[in-house]
Z-matrix of the N, CA and C atoms (Angstrom, degrees):
N
C 1 1.459
C 2 1.543 1 111.88
N 3 1.362 2 115.61 1 -46.54
C 4 1.454 3 116.51 2 -177.66
C 5 1.538 4 111.68 3 -65.01
N 6 1.338 5 116.68 4 -33.40
C 7 1.463 6 120.88 5 177.01
C 8 1.537 7 110.45 6 -66.57
N 9 1.336 8 116.10 7 -40.44
C 10 1.459 9 120.72 8 178.71
C 11 1.527 10 110.58 9 -59.95
N 12 1.336 11 116.32 10 -47.62
C 13 1.477 12 120.73 11 -178.77
C 14 1.523 13 110.70 12 -64.70
N 15 1.343 14 116.56 13 -38.64
C 16 1.478 15 119.92 14 178.74
C 17 1.526 16 110.86 15 -67.16
N 18 1.341 17 116.67 16 -43.30
C 19 1.475 18 120.10 17 179.88
C 20 1.521 19 112.06 18 -65.52
N 21 1.332 20 115.66 19 -25.98
C 22 1.465 21 119.86 20 178.70
C 23 1.519 22 111.83 21 -82.15
N 24 1.326 23 115.94 22 -2.78
C 25 1.461 24 120.34 23 177.80
C 26 1.504 25 114.75 24 78.91
N 27 1.346 26 117.38 25 15.78
C 28 1.469 27 121.31 26 -178.33
C 29 1.534 28 109.85 27 -74.49
N 30 1.332 29 117.03 28 -43.61
C 31 1.475 30 121.75 29 -175.88
C 32 1.511 31 107.97 30 -171.57
N 33 1.329 32 117.10 31 179.74
C 34 1.461 33 120.31 32 176.72
C 35 1.536 34 109.19 33 -77.22
N 36 1.339 35 117.15 34 166.35
C 37 1.471 36 119.53 35 -179.88
C 38 1.532 37 111.42 36 -63.87
N 39 1.315 38 116.57 37 -37.08
C 40 1.468 39 119.35 38 179.95
C 41 1.532 40 110.33 39 -66.30
N 42 1.356 41 115.95 40 -43.46
C 43 1.481 42 119.01 41 178.06
C 44 1.518 43 110.18 42 -64.02
N 45 1.346 44 116.62 43 -35.98
C 46 1.466 45 121.13 44 -179.48
C 47 1.535 46 110.41 45 -59.27
N 48 1.327 47 116.54 46 -41.30
C 49 1.476 48 120.54 47 178.48
C 50 1.537 49 110.56 48 -58.09
N 51 1.345 50 115.21 49 -41.54
C 52 1.467 51 119.26 50 179.83
C 53 1.531 52 111.69 51 -66.20
N 54 1.351 53 115.29 52 -40.72
C 55 1.477 54 118.77 53 179.77
C 56 1.528 55 111.30 54 -66.09
N 57 1.369 56 115.54 55 -39.94
C 58 1.454 57 119.87 56 179.46
C 59 1.521 58 109.81 57 -61.99
N 60 1.331 59 116.25 58 -47.33
C 61 1.463 60 121.34 59 178.72
C 62 1.527 61 112.16 60 -60.13
N 63 1.346 62 114.82 61 -34.08
C 64 1.481 63 119.73 62 -178.93
C 65 1.532 64 112.32 63 -76.27
N 66 1.340 65 116.62 64 -9.93
C 67 1.474 66 119.76 65 174.70
C 68 1.523 67 114.95 66 82.79
N 69 1.352 68 117.14 67 27.33
C 70 1.472 69 118.68 68 -179.60
C 71 1.540 70 112.04 69 -103.64
N 72 1.340 71 116.54 70 8.30
C 73 1.461 72 121.46 71 -179.92
C 74 1.527 73 108.39 72 -115.69
N 75 1.339 74 116.76 73 133.07
C 76 1.472 75 119.50 74 176.97
C 77 1.533 76 109.46 75 -127.71
N 78 1.330 77 115.04 76 150.88
C 79 1.459 78 122.31 77 175.27
C 80 1.520 79 108.14 78 -124.23
N 81 1.341 80 115.27 79 121.24
C 82 1.477 81 121.00 80 -178.88
C 83 1.542 82 111.49 81 51.77
N 84 1.339 83 115.17 82 42.25
C 85 1.463 84 120.24 83 175.12
C 86 1.525 85 115.07 84 85.22
N 87 1.337 86 117.54 85 -7.19
C 88 1.478 87 120.76 86 -179.04
C 89 1.523 88 109.25 87 -105.79
N 90 1.336 89 116.59 88 128.73
C 91 1.474 90 120.25 89 176.30
C 92 1.533 91 109.29 90 -65.98
N 93 1.340 92 115.71 91 132.33
C 94 1.478 93 120.82 92 -178.46
C 95 1.519 94 107.68 93 -114.14
N 96 1.330 95 117.10 94 125.98
C 97 1.466 96 120.05 95 178.43
C 98 1.535 97 112.04 96 -120.62
N 99 1.327 98 114.86 97 -0.78
C 100 1.472 99 118.99 98 -177.48
C 101 1.519 100 110.10 99 -89.51
N 102 1.358 101 115.50 100 122.99
C 103 1.467 102 120.18 101 178.55
C 104 1.524 103 109.05 102 -68.02
N 105 1.341 104 114.57 103 147.15
C 106 1.457 105 117.90 104 178.58
C 107 1.523 106 113.79 105 86.75
N 108 1.358 107 116.93 106 5.62
C 109 1.470 108 120.24 107 177.62
C 110 1.526 109 109.63 108 -61.20
N 111 1.322 110 115.42 109 134.92
C 112 1.463 111 121.21 110 -178.99
C 113 1.532 112 110.11 111 -88.96
N 114 1.338 113 115.82 112 141.51
C 115 1.463 114 121.80 113 177.60
C 116 1.518 115 108.40 114 -107.14
N 117 1.320 116 115.99 115 134.35
C 118 1.480 117 119.77 116 177.31
C 119 1.538 118 108.68 117 -105.61
N 120 1.321 119 114.16 118 155.43
C 121 1.464 120 118.66 119 176.10
C 122 1.535 121 109.31 120 -57.84
N 123 1.313 122 117.08 121 133.32
C 124 1.460 123 120.20 122 179.58
C 125 1.515 124 112.90 123 96.48
N 126 1.347 125 118.97 124 -13.94
C 127 1.470 126 120.72 125 176.71
C 128 1.526 127 110.11 126 -66.16
N 129 1.334 128 115.82 127 143.54
C 130 1.457 129 120.00 128 176.90
C 131 1.550 130 108.46 129 -97.92
N 132 1.321 131 114.57 130 113.03
C 133 1.474 132 119.39 131 -178.82
C 134 1.522 133 108.97 132 -105.19
N 135 1.335 134 115.09 133 133.56
C 136 1.475 135 119.19 134 177.67
C 137 1.522 136 109.38 135 -125.88
N 138 1.343 137 114.50 136 141.10
C 139 1.463 138 122.00 137 177.64
C 140 1.530 139 106.26 138 -122.86
N 141 1.352 140 116.09 139 118.10
C 142 1.480 141 120.68 140 -173.43
C 143 1.535 142 109.94 141 51.83
N 144 1.353 143 115.55 142 43.48
C 145 1.469 144 122.63 143 178.52
C 146 1.535 145 115.16 144 66.61
N 147 1.323 146 116.66 145 10.54
C 148 1.479 147 120.42 146 176.61
C 149 1.528 148 108.46 147 -106.68
N 150 1.343 149 116.46 148 131.04
C 151 1.472 150 120.28 149 -179.79
C 152 1.535 151 110.13 150 -63.20
N 153 1.332 152 115.04 151 138.91
C 154 1.474 153 121.70 152 -179.10
C 155 1.537 154 108.20 153 -114.23
N 156 1.301 155 116.06 154 131.20
C 157 1.478 156 118.58 155 175.37
C 158 1.534 157 108.47 156 -134.14
N 159 1.317 158 114.56 157 150.63
C 160 1.467 159 119.83 158 179.48
C 161 1.517 160 108.96 159 -75.86
N 162 1.333 161 115.88 160 126.93
C 163 1.462 162 119.62 161 176.91
C 164 1.530 163 109.16 162 -71.41
N 165 1.331 164 115.53 163 147.26
C 166 1.460 165 117.14 164 172.26
C 167 1.526 166 107.02 165 -68.37
N 168 1.308 167 115.34 166 148.29
C 169 1.453 168 119.94 167 -177.59
C 170 1.543 169 109.14 168 -85.58
N 171 1.333 170 114.32 169 133.03
C 172 1.460 171 121.31 170 -177.49
C 173 1.519 172 108.71 171 -117.50
N 174 1.342 173 116.64 172 138.05
C 175 1.457 174 122.24 173 178.85
C 176 1.515 175 108.55 174 -132.88
N 177 1.337 176 116.05 175 114.53
C 178 1.458 177 120.71 176 -175.76
C 179 1.525 178 108.83 177 -120.91
N 180 1.356 179 116.03 178 131.94
C 181 1.443 180 121.27 179 176.93
C 182 1.528 181 108.73 180 -106.33
N 183 1.320 182 116.24 181 123.91
C 184 1.472 183 121.70 182 -178.14
C 185 1.518 184 109.52 183 -115.26
N 186 1.339 185 115.86 184 137.89
C 187 1.473 186 120.93 185 168.11
C 188 1.522 187 105.76 186 -91.85
N 189 1.323 188 115.87 187 92.93
C 190 1.463 189 121.78 188 -171.50
C 191 1.545 190 111.98 189 -65.56
N 192 1.319 191 116.51 190 129.69
C 193 1.476 192 119.19 191 175.63
C 194 1.529 193 110.94 192 -87.00
N 195 1.336 194 115.80 193 170.25
C 196 1.460 195 120.69 194 175.50
C 197 1.526 196 109.90 195 -65.56
N 198 1.329 197 115.39 196 163.18
C 199 1.460 198 121.43 197 171.89
C 200 1.523 199 112.39 198 63.15
N 201 1.335 200 117.45 199 31.88
C 202 1.456 201 121.55 200 171.05
C 203 1.519 202 108.51 201 -129.03
N 204 1.333 203 116.16 202 143.37
C 205 1.450 204 121.97 203 -174.88
C 206 1.517 205 109.71 204 -97.44
N 207 1.346 206 116.05 205 134.15
C 208 1.466 207 120.09 206 178.84
C 209 1.525 208 108.84 207 -85.70
N 210 1.309 209 114.75 208 82.12
C 211 1.477 210 120.36 209 178.44
C 212 1.523 211 107.28 210 -156.68
N 213 1.332 212 116.24 211 161.17
C 214 1.457 213 119.53 212 179.10
C 215 1.521 214 111.53 213 -80.00
N 216 1.359 215 115.05 214 -24.43
C 217 1.451 216 118.95 215 -176.04
C 218 1.532 217 107.31 216 -154.61
N 219 1.321 218 118.08 217 130.79
C 220 1.460 219 120.21 218 -178.61
C 221 1.515 220 110.80 219 -115.43
N 222 1.349 221 117.94 220 118.91
C 223 1.468 222 121.43 221 -178.51
C 224 1.533 223 112.62 222 -59.58
N 225 1.337 224 116.15 223 -26.99
C 226 1.464 225 119.56 224 -179.05
C 227 1.531 226 112.41 225 -86.46
N 228 1.324 227 115.74 226 4.86
C 229 1.474 228 122.19 227 176.83
C 230 1.521 229 113.29 228 60.62
N 231 1.363 230 116.94 229 29.53
C 232 1.459 231 119.17 230 173.39
C 233 1.532 232 109.36 231 -78.69
N 234 1.317 233 116.36 232 165.21
C 235 1.469 234 120.06 233 179.56
C 236 1.523 235 108.51 234 -68.62
N 237 1.307 236 116.48 235 132.32
C 238 1.469 237 120.63 236 179.43
C 239 1.538 238 110.41 237 -112.44
N 240 1.324 239 115.58 238 166.76
C 241 1.484 240 119.79 239 178.33
C 242 1.525 241 109.52 240 -63.78
N 243 1.346 242 117.52 241 -25.80
C 244 1.468 243 119.75 242 179.66
C 245 1.524 244 111.45 243 -65.70
N 246 1.335 245 116.43 244 -31.65
C 247 1.476 246 119.71 245 178.16
C 248 1.537 247 110.36 246 -63.76
N 249 1.330 248 116.29 247 -30.96
C 250 1.464 249 120.38 248 -176.57
C 251 1.532 250 113.06 249 -77.91
N 252 1.339 251 117.42 250 -24.75
C 253 1.464 252 120.32 251 -176.56
C 254 1.533 253 111.59 252 -110.93
N 255 1.325 254 115.24 253 19.70
C 256 1.476 255 120.42 254 -175.81
C 257 1.518 256 113.89 255 -50.52
N 258 1.330 257 116.55 256 -41.75
C 259 1.469 258 119.47 257 -175.61
C 260 1.515 259 115.08 258 -83.12
N 261 1.328 260 118.06 259 3.17
C 262 1.474 261 120.25 260 -171.58
C 263 1.518 262 112.30 261 -69.21
N 264 1.339 263 118.34 262 -39.78
C 265 1.462 264 120.04 263 -174.63
C 266 1.523 265 109.61 264 -168.56
N 267 1.340 266 115.14 265 166.52
C 268 1.478 267 119.55 266 177.04
C 269 1.529 268 109.60 267 -88.21
N 270 1.361 269 117.26 268 -18.96
C 271 1.456 270 121.10 269 178.45
C 272 1.533 271 110.21 270 -68.53
N 273 1.333 272 114.95 271 156.27
C 274 1.477 273 119.14 272 -179.87
C 275 1.532 274 108.92 273 -89.95
N 276 1.335 275 116.16 274 106.35
C 277 1.458 276 120.80 275 177.76
C 278 1.529 277 108.93 276 -102.28
N 279 1.330 278 116.31 277 164.23
C 280 1.452 279 119.99 278 -178.79
C 281 1.539 280 108.28 279 -147.51
N 282 1.357 281 117.04 280 157.92
C 283 1.466 282 120.15 281 -176.68
C 284 1.526 283 111.84 282 -71.79
N 285 1.338 284 115.46 283 145.04
C 286 1.471 285 121.44 284 175.46
C 287 1.525 286 106.17 285 -95.61
N 288 1.331 287 116.45 286 111.01
C 289 1.458 288 120.46 287 -175.79
C 290 1.528 289 110.20 288 73.64
N 291 1.320 290 115.30 289 -170.81
C 292 1.468 291 119.58 290 -175.88
C 293 1.520 292 110.91 291 -132.92
N 294 1.329 293 114.63 292 152.48
C 295 1.471 294 121.24 293 165.82
C 296 1.524 295 105.38 294 -125.36
N 297 1.340 296 117.71 295 138.01
C 298 1.467 297 120.58 296 177.61
C 299 1.524 298 110.92 297 -54.17
N 300 1.316 299 114.68 298 160.49
C 301 1.462 300 119.61 299 -178.10
C 302 1.530 301 112.33 300 -53.66
N 303 1.336 302 117.44 301 -41.15
C 304 1.462 303 119.69 302 -177.17
C 305 1.532 304 113.97 303 -101.63
N 306 1.326 305 116.86 304 11.93
C 307 1.461 306 120.73 305 172.15
C 308 1.527 307 108.34 306 -91.39
N 309 1.328 308 116.14 307 135.18
C 310 1.461 309 120.86 308 -176.58
C 311 1.544 310 108.92 309 -107.72
N 312 1.340 311 114.31 310 172.29
C 313 1.470 312 119.33 311 169.66
C 314 1.515 313 116.60 312 112.85
N 315 1.338 314 114.33 313 -156.86
C 316 1.467 315 122.96 314 -168.72
C 317 1.531 316 112.70 315 -63.54
N 318 1.325 317 115.87 316 121.02
C 319 1.469 318 120.47 317 175.19
C 320 1.541 319 107.91 318 -138.54
N 321 1.321 320 115.81 319 129.95
C 322 1.465 321 121.45 320 179.21
C 323 1.526 322 109.06 321 -99.61
N 324 1.346 323 116.08 322 137.32
C 325 1.466 324 121.29 323 175.01
C 326 1.516 325 107.17 324 -126.40
N 327 1.329 326 116.56 325 137.93
C 328 1.476 327 120.07 326 -176.93
C 329 1.512 328 110.64 327 -158.31
N 330 1.347 329 115.85 328 168.87
C 331 1.474 330 121.15 329 169.44
C 332 1.536 331 110.05 330 -112.34
N 333 1.330 332 115.60 331 13.24
C 334 1.469 333 121.68 332 178.98
C 335 1.535 334 108.40 333 -88.58
N 336 1.321 335 116.22 334 91.27
C 337 1.469 336 121.47 335 -175.72
C 338 1.516 337 113.24 336 -61.66
N 339 1.342 338 116.89 337 -38.34
C 340 1.482 339 120.11 338 -179.94
C 341 1.529 340 110.69 339 -60.83
N 342 1.330 341 115.07 340 -47.12
C 343 1.471 342 119.19 341 -177.77
C 344 1.527 343 110.04 342 -68.29
N 345 1.325 344 117.04 343 -41.54
C 346 1.478 345 120.69 344 -178.49
C 347 1.527 346 110.50 345 -59.46
N 348 1.335 347 117.01 346 -43.12
C 349 1.476 348 118.80 347 -178.28
C 350 1.535 349 110.26 348 -70.79
N 351 1.322 350 116.77 349 -31.62
C 352 1.472 351 119.42 350 178.05
C 353 1.531 352 110.88 351 -68.06
N 354 1.326 353 116.04 352 -38.18
C 355 1.464 354 119.80 353 -178.28
C 356 1.522 355 113.04 354 -73.93
N 357 1.335 356 117.48 355 -21.29
C 358 1.470 357 119.42 356 -177.63
C 359 1.522 358 113.02 357 -111.17
N 360 1.318 359 118.06 358 -6.03
C 361 1.470 360 120.97 359 -178.55
C 362 1.542 361 109.71 360 -68.99
N 363 1.356 362 117.17 361 134.80
C 364 1.471 363 119.76 362 -179.34
C 365 1.524 364 113.78 363 -53.37
N 366 1.328 365 116.34 364 -30.86
C 367 1.477 366 120.80 365 -178.70
C 368 1.525 367 111.52 366 -67.04
N 369 1.346 368 116.35 367 -31.60
C 370 1.467 369 119.05 368 -174.37
C 371 1.527 370 112.38 369 -111.02
N 372 1.328 371 117.98 370 18.21
C 373 1.467 372 119.72 371 -169.32
C 374 1.526 373 112.63 372 -44.40
N 375 1.306 374 115.88 373 126.63
C 376 1.463 375 121.65 374 -173.69
C 377 1.520 376 111.53 375 -93.80
N 378 1.333 377 114.18 376 155.09
C 379 1.464 378 120.15 377 -177.99
C 380 1.524 379 110.67 378 -65.92
N 381 1.348 380 115.18 379 136.80
C 382 1.457 381 121.57 380 175.21
C 383 1.530 382 107.13 381 -130.53
N 384 1.320 383 116.10 382 137.57
C 385 1.467 384 120.58 383 176.17
C 386 1.532 385 108.28 384 -121.71
N 387 1.332 386 115.67 385 130.62
C 388 1.459 387 121.66 386 -179.50
C 389 1.535 388 110.04 387 -118.72
N 390 1.333 389 113.72 388 145.52
C 391 1.460 390 120.51 389 170.16
C 392 1.521 391 105.44 390 -101.75
N 393 1.339 392 116.77 391 121.51
C 394 1.461 393 121.77 392 -173.27
C 395 1.529 394 109.71 393 -116.22
N 396 1.330 395 116.37 394 128.80
C 397 1.467 396 121.11 395 173.60
C 398 1.526 397 107.48 396 -110.25
N 399 1.335 398 116.98 397 120.51
C 400 1.476 399 122.92 398 -174.43
C 401 1.506 400 111.50 399 -101.29
N 402 1.349 401 115.48 400 164.51
C 403 1.475 402 121.12 401 -179.92
C 404 1.533 403 112.22 402 -77.29
N 405 1.357 404 116.64 403 -11.82
C 406 1.475 405 120.07 404 177.44
C 407 1.523 406 108.80 405 -155.73
N 408 1.297 407 117.05 406 170.65
C 409 1.469 408 121.66 407 -178.42
C 410 1.525 409 111.02 408 -63.34
N 411 1.311 410 115.91 409 138.15
C 412 1.468 411 121.52 410 175.24
C 413 1.518 412 108.62 411 -85.97
N 414 1.330 413 116.40 412 124.29
C 415 1.479 414 119.32 413 -179.85
C 416 1.531 415 109.81 414 -73.05
N 417 1.312 416 114.03 415 154.95
C 418 1.460 417 120.54 416 178.75
C 419 1.542 418 109.66 417 -60.95
N 420 1.332 419 115.98 418 -38.95
C 421 1.480 420 120.65 419 -179.00
C 422 1.512 421 111.38 420 -63.21
N 423 1.358 422 116.51 421 -42.90
C 424 1.468 423 119.97 422 179.77
C 425 1.532 424 110.82 423 -67.81
N 426 1.339 425 115.88 424 -36.39
C 427 1.463 426 119.26 425 178.13
C 428 1.535 427 110.38 426 -62.77
N 429 1.316 428 115.58 427 -42.68
C 430 1.474 429 119.70 428 179.26
C 431 1.526 430 111.44 429 -65.79
N 432 1.353 431 114.97 430 -34.64
C 433 1.472 432 118.85 431 178.98
C 434 1.534 433 110.84 432 -66.59
N 435 1.337 434 116.41 433 -40.30
C 436 1.472 435 120.73 434 179.71
C 437 1.538 436 109.58 435 -63.83
N 438 1.315 437 116.59 436 -37.30
C 439 1.469 438 120.62 437 178.34
C 440 1.521 439 111.52 438 -69.56
N 441 1.344 440 115.93 439 -36.00
C 442 1.469 441 120.33 440 -177.74
C 443 1.522 442 111.43 441 -77.31
N 444 1.331 443 116.44 442 -35.88
C 445 1.466 444 119.99 443 179.49
C 446 1.525 445 111.82 444 138.35
N 447 1.326 446 115.22 445 135.29
C 448 1.473 447 121.93 446 -178.94
C 449 1.524 448 107.20 447 -120.57
N 450 1.309 449 117.13 448 138.84
C 451 1.460 450 120.60 449 178.23
C 452 1.528 451 109.22 450 -91.20
N 453 1.341 452 117.26 451 116.26
C 454 1.455 453 122.10 452 176.54
C 455 1.526 454 109.16 453 -108.99
N 456 1.337 455 116.64 454 175.22
C 457 1.487 456 120.81 455 -178.97
C 458 1.524 457 112.19 456 -54.95
N 459 1.352 458 115.98 457 -35.31
C 460 1.487 459 119.04 458 -175.04
C 461 1.521 460 111.72 459 -105.50
N 462 1.327 461 116.88 460 27.89
C 463 1.474 462 119.54 461 175.01
C 464 1.509 463 113.26 462 116.71
N 465 1.335 464 115.17 463 176.41
C 466 1.466 465 120.24 464 -178.95
C 467 1.513 466 110.41 465 -81.65
N 468 1.322 467 115.23 466 145.21
C 469 1.462 468 120.82 467 177.78
C 470 1.523 469 108.52 468 -139.28
N 471 1.306 470 117.39 469 142.36
C 472 1.481 471 118.85 470 174.80
C 473 1.517 472 108.27 471 -137.88
N 474 1.335 473 114.92 472 151.72
C 475 1.457 474 120.45 473 177.05
C 476 1.518 475 108.84 474 -78.60
N 477 1.335 476 116.61 475 144.74
C 478 1.466 477 120.38 476 174.89
C 479 1.537 478 109.66 477 -74.97
N 480 1.339 479 115.22 478 -29.97
C 481 1.473 480 120.86 479 174.85
C 482 1.526 481 107.51 480 -159.05
N 483 1.332 482 116.52 481 147.83
C 484 1.453 483 121.29 482 176.84
C 485 1.522 484 108.37 483 -152.71
N 486 1.348 485 115.61 484 137.73
C 487 1.472 486 118.88 485 179.67
C 488 1.522 487 108.96 486 -159.63
N 489 1.349 488 115.88 487 162.02
C 490 1.470 489 120.31 488 171.63
C 491 1.517 490 107.86 489 -70.83
N 492 1.326 491 117.09 490 141.55
C 493 1.469 492 119.09 491 178.15
C 494 1.530 493 110.39 492 -82.71
N 495 1.346 494 114.98 493 -17.41
C 496 1.466 495 120.57 494 -179.47
C 497 1.525 496 106.73 495 -146.73
N 498 1.330 497 116.31 496 128.60
C 499 1.468 498 120.29 497 -177.00
C 500 1.536 499 112.33 498 -61.16
N 501 1.335 500 116.33 499 -22.67
C 502 1.458 501 119.27 500 -175.72
C 503 1.543 502 112.13 501 -98.75
N 504 1.348 503 116.68 502 -5.29
C 505 1.480 504 119.54 503 -179.14
C 506 1.529 505 107.83 504 -125.15
N 507 1.297 506 116.09 505 95.04
C 508 1.484 507 119.95 506 -175.18
C 509 1.528 508 113.32 507 -80.03
N 510 1.366 509 116.27 508 -1.29
C 511 1.468 510 119.16 509 176.35
C 512 1.522 511 111.41 510 -96.62
N 513 1.316 512 117.59 511 2.38
C 514 1.461 513 123.46 512 176.80
C 515 1.531 514 109.30 513 -110.91
N 516 1.333 515 116.52 514 121.14
C 517 1.453 516 120.40 515 -171.79
C 518 1.529 517 110.51 516 -133.84
N 519 1.338 518 116.38 517 144.41
C 520 1.455 519 121.95 518 170.31
C 521 1.528 520 108.18 519 -105.66
N 522 1.322 521 117.52 520 132.21
C 523 1.464 522 120.53 521 -179.86
C 524 1.515 523 110.62 522 -132.34
N 525 1.333 524 115.48 523 132.07
C 526 1.475 525 121.17 524 179.10
C 527 1.527 526 107.91 525 -109.83
N 528 1.329 527 114.80 526 132.17
C 529 1.471 528 119.01 527 -173.22
C 530 1.518 529 109.49 528 -148.94
N 531 1.316 530 117.91 529 151.89
C 532 1.471 531 121.40 530 177.23
C 533 1.537 532 111.93 531 -105.12
N 534 1.325 533 116.45 532 -21.37
C 535 1.470 534 120.71 533 -172.75
C 536 1.523 535 113.21 534 -56.79
N 537 1.346 536 115.71 535 143.98
C 538 1.467 537 120.57 536 175.47
C 539 1.525 538 111.99 537 -105.49
N 540 1.348 539 116.08 538 12.45
C 541 1.462 540 118.76 539 -178.06
C 542 1.520 541 112.11 540 -66.51
N 543 1.320 542 114.70 541 152.23
C 544 1.460 543 122.40 542 -175.70
C 545 1.530 544 111.78 543 -65.07
N 546 1.342 545 117.55 544 131.92
C 547 1.491 546 124.79 545 175.62
C 548 1.530 547 111.73 546 52.83
N 549 1.311 548 117.38 547 31.82
C 550 1.459 549 120.64 548 -168.58
C 551 1.541 550 113.34 549 -62.53
N 552 1.343 551 117.23 550 -42.30
C 553 1.470 552 119.13 551 -177.56
C 554 1.527 553 110.40 552 -67.02
N 555 1.321 554 117.06 553 -44.32
C 556 1.480 555 120.22 554 178.24
C 557 1.527 556 110.17 555 -60.71
N 558 1.330 557 116.95 556 -42.28
C 559 1.466 558 120.51 557 -176.24
C 560 1.537 559 112.04 558 -67.42
N 561 1.330 560 115.66 559 -35.77
C 562 1.483 561 119.37 560 178.19
C 563 1.532 562 109.89 561 -58.26
N 564 1.347 563 116.14 562 -50.16
C 565 1.468 564 118.92 563 -176.61
C 566 1.526 565 111.88 564 -73.85
N 567 1.330 566 117.33 565 -36.17
C 568 1.476 567 120.40 566 178.13
C 569 1.538 568 110.31 567 -61.34
N 570 1.334 569 116.52 568 -35.43
C 571 1.482 570 120.06 569 -177.67
C 572 1.531 571 110.88 570 -63.99
N 573 1.348 572 116.61 571 -20.55
C 574 1.474 573 120.22 572 -179.75
C 575 1.524 574 112.18 573 -106.76
N 576 1.353 575 115.71 574 10.53
C 577 1.465 576 119.23 575 174.09
C 578 1.526 577 115.71 576 90.86
N 579 1.351 578 116.04 577 16.51
C 580 1.475 579 119.78 578 177.56
C 581 1.526 580 109.89 579 -105.71
N 582 1.334 581 115.23 580 154.12
C 583 1.458 582 119.75 581 174.28
C 584 1.536 583 107.85 582 -112.63
N 585 1.321 584 116.36 583 130.93
C 586 1.470 585 119.38 584 178.18
C 587 1.520 586 108.33 585 -82.65
N 588 1.328 587 116.53 586 115.94
C 589 1.472 588 121.09 587 -178.35
C 590 1.540 589 109.83 588 -84.66
N 591 1.319 590 116.06 589 -42.18
C 592 1.475 591 120.93 590 177.27
C 593 1.527 592 108.57 591 -137.81
N 594 1.341 593 114.99 592 140.52
C 595 1.466 594 119.77 593 178.20
C 596 1.533 595 108.39 594 -136.11
N 597 1.323 596 115.23 595 121.33
C 598 1.463 597 121.11 596 -175.47
C 599 1.531 598 108.98 597 -128.14
N 600 1.353 599 116.64 598 122.30
C 601 1.469 600 118.56 599 175.96
C 602 1.521 601 107.76 600 -86.41
N 603 1.340 602 114.75 601 118.15
C 604 1.460 603 119.39 602 -174.61
C 605 1.533 604 112.31 603 -101.84
N 606 1.338 605 116.52 604 -10.93
C 607 1.477 606 120.22 605 -175.86
C 608 1.525 607 108.26 606 -152.71
N 609 1.324 608 115.94 607 132.57
C 610 1.472 609 120.99 608 176.01
C 611 1.517 610 108.70 609 -144.69
N 612 1.340 611 117.21 610 114.72
C 613 1.472 612 123.14 611 176.42
C 614 1.527 613 112.34 612 51.27
N 615 1.343 614 116.56 613 36.59
C 616 1.464 615 119.93 614 177.55
C 617 1.517 616 114.17 615 94.92
N 618 1.348 617 117.73 616 -8.54
C 619 1.468 618 121.32 617 -178.67
C 620 1.525 619 109.82 618 -96.13
N 621 1.331 620 116.15 619 137.61
C 622 1.472 621 120.74 620 174.94
C 623 1.523 622 109.31 621 -123.68
N 624 1.353 623 115.47 622 167.50
C 625 1.467 624 118.68 623 -179.31
C 626 1.533 625 111.55 624 -97.86
N 627 1.307 626 115.33 625 19.88
C 628 1.459 627 120.78 626 -178.19
C 629 1.531 628 110.63 627 -52.62
N 630 1.336 629 116.33 628 129.47
C 631 1.458 630 120.36 629 177.37
C 632 1.524 631 114.07 630 81.87
N 633 1.325 632 118.21 631 -1.83
C 634 1.470 633 121.63 632 -179.79
C 635 1.527 634 109.38 633 -109.78
N 636 1.333 635 115.35 634 120.66
C 637 1.455 636 117.81 635 175.05
C 638 1.518 637 109.57 636 -74.97
N 639 1.310 638 116.29 637 160.18
C 640 1.461 639 121.76 638 -179.34
C 641 1.540 640 110.19 639 -55.03
N 642 1.333 641 116.76 640 128.16
C 643 1.460 642 121.01 641 179.85
C 644 1.519 643 113.67 642 89.83
N 645 1.347 644 117.84 643 -7.24
C 646 1.470 645 121.43 644 178.66
C 647 1.522 646 110.24 645 -91.84
N 648 1.333 647 116.00 646 157.51
C 649 1.464 648 120.93 647 177.79
C 650 1.527 649 109.68 648 -136.61
N 651 1.328 650 115.26 649 164.49
C 652 1.466 651 121.46 650 173.66
C 653 1.522 652 107.94 651 -150.67
N 654 1.348 653 115.21 652 162.67
C 655 1.466 654 119.62 653 174.07
C 656 1.534 655 108.57 654 -80.36
N 657 1.325 656 116.41 655 146.29
C 658 1.465 657 119.54 656 172.67
C 659 1.518 658 109.63 657 -67.13
N 660 1.307 659 116.04 658 150.69
C 661 1.465 660 119.34 659 174.11
C 662 1.542 661 108.90 660 -78.89
N 663 1.303 662 115.60 661 161.97
C 664 1.471 663 120.51 662 179.48
C 665 1.527 664 109.43 663 -59.05
N 666 1.336 665 115.99 664 -38.40
C 667 1.452 666 121.33 665 -179.38
C 668 1.535 667 110.64 666 -63.96
N 669 1.325 668 116.76 667 -43.04
C 670 1.485 669 120.10 668 178.89
C 671 1.531 670 111.09 669 -63.68
N 672 1.330 671 116.30 670 -40.43
C 673 1.468 672 119.56 671 179.20
C 674 1.520 673 109.97 672 -64.07
N 675 1.333 674 117.18 673 -43.43
C 676 1.473 675 120.54 674 178.50
C 677 1.524 676 111.90 675 -61.22
N 678 1.335 677 116.35 676 -42.57
C 679 1.468 678 120.51 677 177.45
C 680 1.512 679 110.86 678 -58.96
N 681 1.349 680 116.11 679 -45.52
C 682 1.463 681 119.76 680 -179.94
C 683 1.524 682 111.62 681 -62.94
N 684 1.315 683 115.47 682 -42.27
C 685 1.482 684 119.84 683 -179.28
C 686 1.520 685 111.12 684 -64.58
N 687 1.326 686 116.67 685 -38.39
C 688 1.455 687 120.54 686 -178.34
C 689 1.524 688 111.34 687 -78.78
N 690 1.333 689 115.79 688 -13.75
C 691 1.477 690 118.83 689 -179.66
C 692 1.511 691 111.47 690 72.17
N 693 1.347 692 116.15 691 28.63
C 694 1.462 693 118.25 692 -178.35
C 695 1.520 694 111.83 693 -69.27
N 696 1.348 695 116.34 694 -26.38
C 697 1.446 696 119.19 695 -177.42
C 698 1.509 697 109.14 696 -90.16
N 699 1.313 698 115.30 697 133.56
C 700 1.488 699 119.79 698 178.82
C 701 1.508 700 109.40 699 -67.45
């Protein structure tokens, strides 16, 4: 029962237990106060006399443009990623993780709370690849240092992989990282005296923005959703 209420977006599982105990949940017209009650398909569940139904799960992939905020609501009334996916569905979806206002690229939005927490939980941190354009050429020594490990204010961080994206342009770099820390890619380069001019996330948990122009979105395929659920993507 508590899982059903949580999946329906009514409240968390812990809060659901409190509501059940308080006697505000009914199944097929009967008030249920016993924790662990099982729900069958076709049962009519009511919360405070309002019918509860499980929302269909929505998965939207956005190629985030610059100058948009990764939040559901911005007090400063700036353009948010939610403005870009307005027509996607009537369900309330939200971004999985964050991208800085001026970072572009792959962003997943969903109402699947279980999957969202799995994709952002430190235990399951998923692979992310960024294309970084710097204000000057990255030296080979600094690149090796980033791969070996850099000491930042909140601990040591190292790239899983880093390379020039073009042998003739040393200010263009690809970096692969698992960390979910805030502004991590920008902070890595800033700590060595570089300024990130452009930052584009090209890969997140197996998802790419291939075929999506900046600011465009699409629904995930069933296969992509299954891969994410199974955790097949690093």
